C-alpha positions as CSV (number, residue, x, y, z in Angstrom):
1,M,31.5,-48.0,89.2
2,K,28.4,-46.4,87.8
3,R,28.9,-48.2,84.5
4,T,29.2,-51.5,86.4
5,V,26.0,-51.0,88.2
6,L,24.1,-50.1,85.1
7,F,25.5,-53.2,83.3
8,L,24.6,-55.4,86.3
9,G,21.0,-54.0,86.2
10,F,20.7,-54.6,82.5
11,L,22.0,-58.1,83.0
12,S,19.5,-58.9,85.7
13,L,16.6,-57.7,83.5
14,L,17.9,-59.7,80.6
15,L,18.2,-62.9,82.7
16,A,14.7,-62.4,84.2
17,S,13.2,-62.2,80.7
18,C,15.0,-65.1,79.3
19,G,12.5,-67.7,80.6
20,T,9.5,-66.0,78.9
21,K,8.6,-65.7,75.2
22,K,6.1,-63.2,73.9
23,E,4.0,-63.8,70.8
24,V,1.8,-61.1,69.4
25,L,-1.4,-62.7,68.1
26,F,-3.0,-59.5,66.6
27,N,-0.8,-57.0,64.7
28,G,-3.4,-54.1,64.9
29,E,-3.4,-53.8,61.0
30,N,-5.1,-56.9,59.7
31,L,-6.4,-60.3,60.6
32,E,-3.4,-62.3,59.5
33,G,-3.1,-65.4,61.6
34,W,-6.8,-65.6,62.3
35,T,-9.7,-67.5,60.7
36,S,-13.4,-67.0,61.2
37,F,-16.7,-69.0,61.1
38,V,-20.2,-67.5,61.0
39,R,-23.7,-69.2,61.0
40,E,-25.0,-67.1,58.0
41,S,-23.6,-65.4,55.0
42,E,-22.0,-62.0,55.9
43,E,-23.4,-60.6,52.7
44,A,-26.8,-60.3,54.4
45,F,-25.4,-57.6,56.8
46,D,-24.3,-54.1,56.4
47,E,-20.8,-54.6,57.8
48,P,-18.3,-57.3,58.0
49,T,-18.5,-59.5,61.2
50,F,-14.7,-59.2,61.9
51,S,-12.6,-56.2,60.9
52,V,-9.9,-53.9,62.0
53,R,-10.6,-50.4,63.2
54,D,-8.1,-48.0,64.6
55,G,-5.7,-50.8,65.7
56,A,-8.5,-52.9,67.3
57,M,-10.1,-56.1,66.2
58,H,-13.8,-55.1,65.7
59,V,-16.5,-57.7,66.1
60,S,-19.9,-56.5,64.9
61,G,-21.9,-59.2,66.8
62,Q,-23.8,-60.4,63.6
63,P,-24.1,-63.0,62.3
64,F,-23.3,-65.3,65.2
65,G,-20.0,-67.1,65.1
66,Y,-16.3,-66.4,66.1
67,I,-12.8,-65.7,65.1
68,R,-9.9,-67.8,66.2
69,T,-6.2,-68.2,65.8
70,E,-5.0,-70.4,62.9
71,K,-2.6,-72.1,65.4
72,K,-3.3,-74.2,68.5
73,Y,-1.5,-73.4,71.7
74,G,-0.6,-75.4,74.8
75,D,0.6,-73.7,78.0
76,Y,0.4,-69.9,77.8
77,T,-0.7,-66.6,79.4
78,L,-3.1,-64.7,77.3
79,H,-3.1,-61.0,77.6
80,L,-5.7,-58.6,76.0
81,E,-7.9,-55.5,76.3
82,W,-11.6,-55.4,75.2
83,R,-14.5,-52.9,75.4
84,W,-18.1,-52.7,74.4
85,T,-18.7,-50.1,71.7
86,A,-22.6,-50.0,71.6
87,G,-23.7,-51.1,75.0
88,R,-23.3,-54.5,76.7
89,V,-24.9,-57.4,74.8
90,D,-23.0,-60.8,74.5
91,S,-19.6,-62.1,73.5
92,G,-17.1,-64.4,74.8
93,I,-13.3,-65.2,74.9
94,F,-12.6,-68.8,73.9
95,N,-9.6,-70.9,75.1
96,R,-8.8,-74.6,74.3
97,L,-11.0,-74.4,71.2
98,Q,-11.1,-77.8,69.5
99,D,-11.3,-78.8,65.8
100,E,-14.5,-78.7,63.8
101,D,-15.8,-75.1,63.3
102,K,-19.4,-74.7,64.2
103,V,-21.6,-72.0,65.7
104,W,-21.3,-73.4,69.2
105,P,-17.7,-74.8,69.2
106,V,-16.1,-77.2,71.7
107,G,-13.9,-75.1,74.0
108,I,-13.9,-73.1,77.2
109,Q,-15.6,-69.7,76.9
110,L,-15.2,-66.9,79.4
111,Q,-18.8,-65.5,79.2
112,M,-19.1,-61.8,78.8
113,R,-22.9,-61.3,78.9
114,E,-23.9,-58.9,81.7
115,R,-26.2,-61.2,83.7
116,D,-23.7,-64.1,83.8
117,F,-20.4,-62.3,83.3
118,G,-17.5,-64.4,84.4
119,F,-19.0,-67.8,83.9
120,F,-17.1,-70.6,82.2
121,F,-19.3,-72.1,79.5
122,S,-17.5,-75.2,78.4
123,G,-18.0,-78.0,75.8
124,I,-15.1,-79.8,77.6
125,P,-15.8,-81.5,80.9
126,L,-14.7,-79.4,83.9
127,E,-13.5,-81.0,87.1
128,G,-16.1,-81.0,89.9
129,V,-18.8,-79.4,87.6
130,E,-21.9,-81.5,86.7
131,G,-23.2,-81.2,83.2
132,G,-22.9,-82.5,79.7
133,P,-22.8,-82.0,76.9
134,S,-22.0,-78.5,78.2
135,W,-20.6,-77.5,81.6
136,R,-21.3,-74.1,83.4
137,K,-19.0,-73.0,86.2
138,P,-20.1,-69.8,88.1
139,P,-17.6,-67.0,88.6
140,L,-15.7,-66.7,91.9
141,A,-16.0,-62.9,92.2
142,G,-18.9,-61.4,94.1
143,Q,-19.3,-58.6,91.7
144,D,-18.8,-57.7,88.0
145,P,-15.3,-56.1,87.5
146,E,-16.1,-54.6,84.2
147,L,-15.5,-50.9,83.6
148,P,-18.2,-48.7,82.1
149,D,-19.0,-49.2,78.4
150,G,-16.5,-47.6,76.0
151,Q,-13.6,-48.1,78.5
152,W,-10.9,-50.7,78.0
153,N,-10.9,-53.7,80.2
154,E,-7.8,-55.8,80.8
155,T,-8.1,-59.5,80.9
156,V,-5.4,-62.1,81.6
157,I,-6.1,-65.9,81.1
158,V,-3.6,-68.4,82.2
159,C,-3.7,-72.0,80.8
160,R,-1.3,-74.5,82.3
161,G,-2.1,-78.1,81.5
162,G,-5.7,-78.6,82.2
163,H,-5.8,-75.7,84.7
164,I,-7.3,-72.3,83.5
165,T,-7.7,-69.0,85.4
166,A,-9.2,-65.8,84.2
167,T,-8.5,-62.3,85.7
168,V,-10.5,-59.2,84.6
169,N,-9.2,-55.7,85.7
170,G,-7.0,-57.4,88.4
171,V,-9.9,-59.4,89.8
172,L,-9.8,-63.4,89.5
173,V,-13.2,-64.1,88.2
174,N,-12.9,-67.8,87.6
175,E,-10.7,-70.9,87.5
176,A,-11.2,-74.5,86.5
177,V,-9.5,-77.7,85.6
178,A,-10.5,-79.1,82.2
179,E,-10.0,-82.3,80.1
180,A,-7.9,-80.4,77.5
181,T,-4.3,-79.2,77.3
182,E,-4.3,-77.4,74.0
183,G,-6.5,-75.6,71.5
184,Y,-7.2,-72.4,69.5
185,I,-7.9,-69.0,71.0
186,G,-10.9,-67.1,69.8
187,F,-13.5,-64.3,70.3
188,Q,-17.2,-64.7,69.9
189,S,-19.7,-62.7,67.7
190,E,-23.1,-63.0,69.5
191,G,-25.3,-60.0,69.1
192,G,-23.2,-57.0,70.3
193,A,-20.4,-54.9,69.0
194,I,-17.1,-55.3,70.8
195,E,-13.5,-54.6,70.2
196,F,-10.2,-56.4,71.2
197,R,-6.6,-55.1,71.1
198,N,-3.1,-55.7,72.5
199,I,-3.6,-59.5,72.1
200,Y,-0.6,-61.5,72.9
201,I,0.5,-64.6,74.7
202,E,3.5,-65.4,76.9
203,T,5.0,-68.8,77.0
204,E,7.9,-70.4,78.9
């Protein structure tokens, strides 16, 4: 009887996981599967803009630019952790990045600068938001859910068709509907040192 119960429990877990596929985007060892773009030559700076340190993707903040996946993705749930390593400055998480790498790429950025944390800065039209050629959607949350500097923050971004939601430490900070259904995933270098880890997506 006990063996039957254990088997049924295992079967239930197996069936529950069959509809979801996990893809690790960052292996914690190198930047395989990623490509970067920066405004100036990295040779002018003391450290590389993008590197791997202690299992985390380290972004120095200089020069300005970003690192993105080599592959485009459609519908997914993005999971990651991030932390400031030298005080809060500026960075962002990109979804639905389009082709043509440039300093200010076309995509939907979850803004991480302290004074406007949680904004969606978008080069793609957002439903119900006035603007152009860029669109700014204020955050939904009444307060900044970030943890103190040096602590890891958990972020989940869900992209389904044109709909996108962003949750930070369990708080829904923003949501929007955009005129894009696929694109690259990326992280911005914009003046401040920041790290990312445990980066993966779930797809159905």
